[in-house]
C-alpha positions as CSV (number, residue, x, y, z in Angstrom):
1,M,-11.8,-8.9,-5.9
2,N,-10.5,-7.9,-9.3
3,S,-7.8,-10.3,-9.8
4,Q,-6.8,-8.4,-13.1
5,A,-5.8,-5.5,-10.9
6,L,-3.7,-7.6,-8.5
7,E,-2.0,-9.0,-11.6
8,H,-1.5,-5.7,-13.2
9,W,0.2,-4.4,-10.1
10,P,2.2,-7.1,-8.5
11,D,4.7,-4.8,-6.9
12,A,2.0,-2.4,-5.5
13,R,2.5,-1.1,-1.9
14,F,0.5,1.0,0.6
15,L,2.8,3.4,2.4
16,L,1.9,5.0,5.9
17,T,3.4,8.2,5.9
18,P,4.5,10.1,9.1
19,D,1.3,12.4,9.0
20,D,-0.9,9.0,9.0
21,T,-1.8,9.4,5.2
22,V,-1.8,6.1,3.3
23,L,-0.5,6.4,-0.1
24,F,-1.0,3.7,-2.7
25,C,2.3,3.3,-4.8
26,C,1.4,1.0,-7.8
27,H,5.0,0.0,-8.6
28,S,8.7,0.6,-7.6
29,H,9.1,4.1,-9.2
30,A,5.9,5.4,-7.6
31,L,7.4,4.2,-4.1
32,L,10.5,5.6,-4.9
33,G,8.8,9.1,-5.7
34,A,6.9,8.9,-2.2
35,L,10.1,8.3,-0.4
36,T,11.8,11.0,-2.1
37,K,9.1,13.3,-1.4
38,L,9.3,12.4,2.3
39,K,13.1,13.3,2.2
40,L,14.4,9.8,2.8
41,P,17.7,8.9,1.8
42,V,17.4,6.9,-1.3
43,D,20.1,6.1,-3.9
44,I,18.0,6.8,-7.0
45,P,19.9,5.3,-9.7
46,N,20.5,2.0,-7.8
47,H,17.1,1.8,-6.2
48,A,14.7,2.7,-8.9
49,D,13.8,-0.6,-9.7
50,D,15.0,-2.2,-6.6
51,L,11.6,-3.1,-4.6
52,D,13.3,-4.9,-1.6
53,A,15.7,-1.7,-1.2
54,L,13.0,0.7,-1.4
55,E,10.9,-1.4,1.3
56,N,14.0,-1.5,3.4
57,T,14.5,2.2,3.2
58,A,10.8,2.8,4.2
59,T,11.2,0.3,7.1
60,A,14.4,1.8,8.5
61,A,12.7,5.1,8.7
62,G,9.8,3.6,10.7
63,L,7.2,3.9,8.0
64,Q,4.7,0.9,7.5
65,L,4.2,-1.0,4.2
66,W,1.8,-3.4,3.0
67,N,1.5,-5.4,-0.1
68,I,-2.0,-5.7,-1.6
69,D,-2.5,-9.4,-0.1
70,E,-1.4,-7.9,3.3
71,A,-4.0,-5.1,3.0
72,L,-6.8,-7.4,2.1
73,T,-5.7,-9.9,4.9
74,L,-5.8,-6.9,7.5
75,L,-9.3,-5.7,6.1
76,T,-10.7,-9.2,6.1
77,T,-9.3,-10.4,9.6
78,T,-9.2,-7.1,11.6
79,P,-11.6,-4.6,10.1
80,E,-11.5,-2.7,13.2
81,H,-7.7,-2.1,12.8
82,P,-7.0,1.7,12.9
83,M,-5.5,1.4,9.5
84,A,-8.2,-0.6,7.8
85,A,-10.3,2.5,7.0
86,R,-7.5,4.2,5.5
87,L,-6.5,1.1,3.4
88,L,-10.2,0.7,2.3
89,D,-10.3,4.3,1.1
90,Q,-7.4,3.4,-1.2
91,L,-8.6,0.0,-2.4
92,R,-12.0,1.8,-3.1
93,H,-10.3,4.6,-5.0
94,F,-8.5,2.1,-7.3
95,Y,-11.4,-0.4,-7.8
96,F,-9.4,-3.5,-6.6
97,L,-12.5,-4.9,-4.7
98,E,-16.0,-5.8,-6.0
99,P,-18.7,-3.2,-4.7
100,R,-20.1,-5.7,-2.3
101,F,-16.8,-5.7,-0.4
102,I,-16.7,-2.1,0.1
103,T,-17.7,-1.6,3.8
104,A,-15.4,-1.5,6.6
105,G,-18.0,-3.4,9.0
106,D,-18.5,-6.2,6.5
107,A,-15.0,-6.6,5.1
108,S,-15.2,-10.5,5.1
109,N,-17.7,-10.6,2.1
């Protein structure tokens, strides 16, 4: 795993949208943009840098969120999970993992 990427985006979240798309939000402002685009009620001036408030808004709307550690845990412990392939696609896109890790069937390497 590329630990520099994890250190660079400690507030990154993966957001499952109502149409089953997984979005990678690299920081709170990206998550704010995603929630705003989904037309969720967000108090932009007060929540722009408040990751907890943004997570609470998403959760209250029934959306699922994963941080990077949670996404990696899901991939390594339950690669057959319905969300594993979508998370893996996002992780692959942002090069968080070593190339040898990039297979859904062998996510534990």
